[in-house]
C-alpha positions in Angstrom: -16.3 18.1 16.7 -15.2 18.8 13.1 -13.9 15.8 11.0 -10.1 15.8 11.1 -8.9 15.6 7.5 -5.7 14.0 6.2 -3.4 16.2 4.4 -2.9 15.7 0.6 0.2 13.6 0.0 1.5 11.9 -3.2 4.1 9.3 -3.7 7.1 10.9 -5.4 10.4 8.9 -5.4 11.9 5.5 -5.0 15.6 4.6 -4.3 18.1 2.3 -2.6 17.0 -1.1 -3.9 19.0 -3.8 -2.0 18.7 -7.6 -1.6 20.0 -10.4 0.6 19.9 -14.2 0.0 17.8 -16.0 2.5 20.1 -18.7 4.1 17.5 -20.2 6.5 13.7 -20.1 6.8 12.1 -22.8 8.8 10.3 -23.4 12.1 13.4 -22.5 14.2 14.7 -19.3 12.6 14.9 -16.8 9.7 18.3 -15.8 8.6 19.8 -13.9 5.6 23.3 -13.2 4.1 24.9 -10.0 3.3 22.8 -7.0 2.2 23.8 -5.9 -1.5 22.8 -3.1 -3.8 20.7 -4.4 -6.6 20.4 -1.8 -9.4 19.8 1.9 -9.5 15.9 2.1 -9.2 13.5 3.9 -11.5 10.1 2.4 -10.5 8.8 -0.2 -8.2 5.2 -1.4 -8.2 3.3 -4.0 -5.9 0.2 -6.0 -6.8 -1.3 -8.6 -4.8 -3.3 -11.6 -5.8 -6.7 -11.4 -3.8 -10.1 -12.4 -4.1 -13.4 -12.0 -2.2 -16.6 -14.1 -2.6 -20.0 -13.8 -1.0 -21.5 -17.2 0.3 -25.3 -17.2 0.4 -27.5 -18.4 3.1 -31.3 -18.0 3.5 -31.3 -16.4 0.0 -29.0 -13.5 1.1 -25.3 -12.8 0.7 -24.4 -13.6 4.4 -20.7 -13.8 4.5 -17.7 -12.8 2.5 -14.8 -15.2 2.1 -11.5 -13.6 1.3 -8.1 -14.9 0.3 -4.8 -13.3 -0.3 -2.0 -14.8 -2.4 1.4 -13.7 -3.6 2.8 -10.2 -4.1 4.0 -9.4 -7.6 6.8 -6.6 -7.4 7.5 -5.1 -10.9 10.9 -3.2 -10.9 12.4 -1.1 -13.7 16.0 0.3 -13.3 19.4 0.6 -14.9 21.1 -2.4 -16.5 21.9 -5.2 -14.1 25.4 -6.6 -14.1 26.0 -10.3 -14.9 27.3 -11.4 -11.5 24.2 -10.0 -9.7 21.8 -11.5 -12.3 23.3 -15.0 -11.9 23.1 -14.7 -8.2 19.5 -13.6 -8.1 18.2 -16.1 -10.6 20.4 -19.0 -9.6 22.3 -19.1 -12.9 26.1 -19.4 -13.2 28.8 -16.7 -13.3 32.5 -17.4 -13.7 34.5 -14.7 -12.0 37.7 -15.8 -13.8 36.3 -15.0 -17.2 33.4 -12.8 -16.5 31.1 -15.3 -18.3 27.3 -15.7 -17.4 26.2 -19.2 -18.3 22.4 -19.6 -18.8 22.3 -22.9 -17.0 19.2 -24.7 -15.8 18.8 -23.3 -12.2 16.4 -22.9 -9.3 16.0 -19.2 -8.3 17.1 -18.7 -4.6 14.7 -17.1 -2.0 15.6 -13.5 -1.6 14.7 -10.5 0.7 14.3 -7.3 -1.1 14.6 -3.8 0.5 13.9 -0.3 -0.8 12.9 3.3 0.0 10.0 5.3 -1.3 9.3 9.0 -0.8 6.4 11.2 -0.6 5.6 14.7 -2.0 5.8 16.1 1.6 9.3 14.8 2.2 8.4 11.8 4.4 9.9 8.5 3.5 8.8 4.8 3.9 11.4 2.1 4.3 10.4 -1.5 3.3 11.7 -5.1 3.4 9.9 -7.8 1.5 10.9 -10.9 3.4 10.7 -13.7 1.0 10.5 -14.2 -2.8 12.1 -15.1 -6.1 13.1 -13.4 -9.2 11.9 -14.5 -12.6 14.3 -14.5 -15.6 14.2 -10.9 -17.1 13.5 -10.1 -20.7 16.4 -8.7 -22.6 16.4 -6.0 -25.3 19.3 -4.5 -27.3 18.5 -1.8 -29.7 20.8 -0.4 -32.6 22.0 3.0 -32.0 20.2 6.0 -33.8 20.1 9.8 -33.3 17.7 9.5 -30.4 18.3 9.5 -26.7 16.4 6.4 -25.7 18.2 3.7 -23.7 17.5 0.3 -22.4 17.5 -0.7 -18.6 16.3 -3.7 -16.8 12.7 -4.9 -15.9 12.6 -7.5 -13.1 9.6 -9.3 -11.5 9.9 -10.5 -7.9 7.2 -12.7 -6.6 6.8 -12.3 -2.8 5.3 -14.9 -0.5 4.9 -15.5 3.2 7.9 -16.8 5.2 7.8 -20.2 6.6 9.1 -18.9 9.9 6.6 -17.7 12.3 7.7 -14.5 14.0 6.9 -14.0 17.7 5.7 -10.4 17.0 4.2 -11.2 13.6 0.9 -9.6 14.2 0.3 -6.6 16.6 -2.9 -6.5 18.4 -3.7 -2.8 19.5 -5.9 -2.6 22.7 -7.2 0.3 24.8 -4.9 3.2 25.2 -2.8 1.9 22.3 -1.4 -0.9 24.4 0.1 -3.6 22.2 0.3 -7.4 22.4 1.6 -9.7 19.8 0.5 -13.0 18.1 2.8 -15.2 16.4 2.5 -15.1 12.6 4.6 -15.5 9.3 4.9 -12.3 7.2 5.5 -11.3 3.6 7.0 -7.8 4.3 7.4 -4.9 6.8 7.1 -1.2 5.9 7.8 1.8 8.1 6.9 5.5 8.0 10.4 6.7 9.2 9.1 10.3 9.4 7.3 9.3 12.6 10.8 8.9 14.1 9.8 5.7 16.0 12.9 3.6 15.0 16.5 4.2 14.4 16.2 4.3 10.5 20.0 4.7 10.0 20.5 0.9 10.5 17.4 -0.3 8.6 19.3 -1.6 5.6 22.4 -2.9 7.4 20.6 -6.3 7.8 17.1 -7.6 6.9 14.6 -6.2 9.4 11.7 -8.5 10.4 8.8 -8.0 12.8 11.1 -9.6 15.5 14.3 -7.6 14.9 12.8 -4.1 14.3 12.9 -2.2 17.6 11.2 1.1 18.8 13.5 3.9 19.9 11.9 3.7 23.6 12.6 0.0 23.7 16.2 0.7 22.6 16.7 3.2 25.2 15.4 0.9 28.0 17.7 -2.0 26.7 20.7 0.4 26.6 20.0 1.7 30.1 19.7 -1.9 31.3 23.0 -2.9 29.7 24.9 0.2 31.3 23.3 -0.7 34.7 24.7 -4.3 34.4 28.1 -3.5 33.1 28.9 -0.4 35.1 30.8 -1.4 38.3 29.7 -0.1 41.7 31.9 2.6 42.8 31.0 2.2 46.5 
């Protein structure tokens, strides 16, 4: 049988950058506040702290020890407004005067969502489930006869949730049967072109391994609800 080749696809597009403050993340539950738009997005890049080291036994490299650390999300976009900047960095904003106060602060934990597109028209939707923003650099240039402008550069450091999700890790068996193991998570990402979820509600709230639902499961749940609530006409 000839080898099945993948089609050539490149990333081409990023949009709809949103965030939500994490209100609780512990052994009992993971909850977040209202989903809000962050800034118009230009680029978003993820790098992950990772290392691999071979351990030697009997004079040969016998086993590799791997470790994975935090994710660093680099974001460029339009200028961020002062109220939003204060909220994501833990600084102070006075709505009565519009004044941003650069006080000492502890950045809150935040969930971050966004869309990325591919050259074939397919889209990925993602939620980074826990992280903090560092204080962004600021630049202001004098006007000249050029067209260059200055936007915002943000750095978001993503880590694992404290909460252990019931469906944190999917174990795929024979015939694509799926079982789950509890695990914390740094993020979820879905290829919505596969049409396995209702993507229209993906950014209405922060999606987690436990709250994201396949369309087939949604249909079964809806049918069960109808069967329970519909009165017997006999």
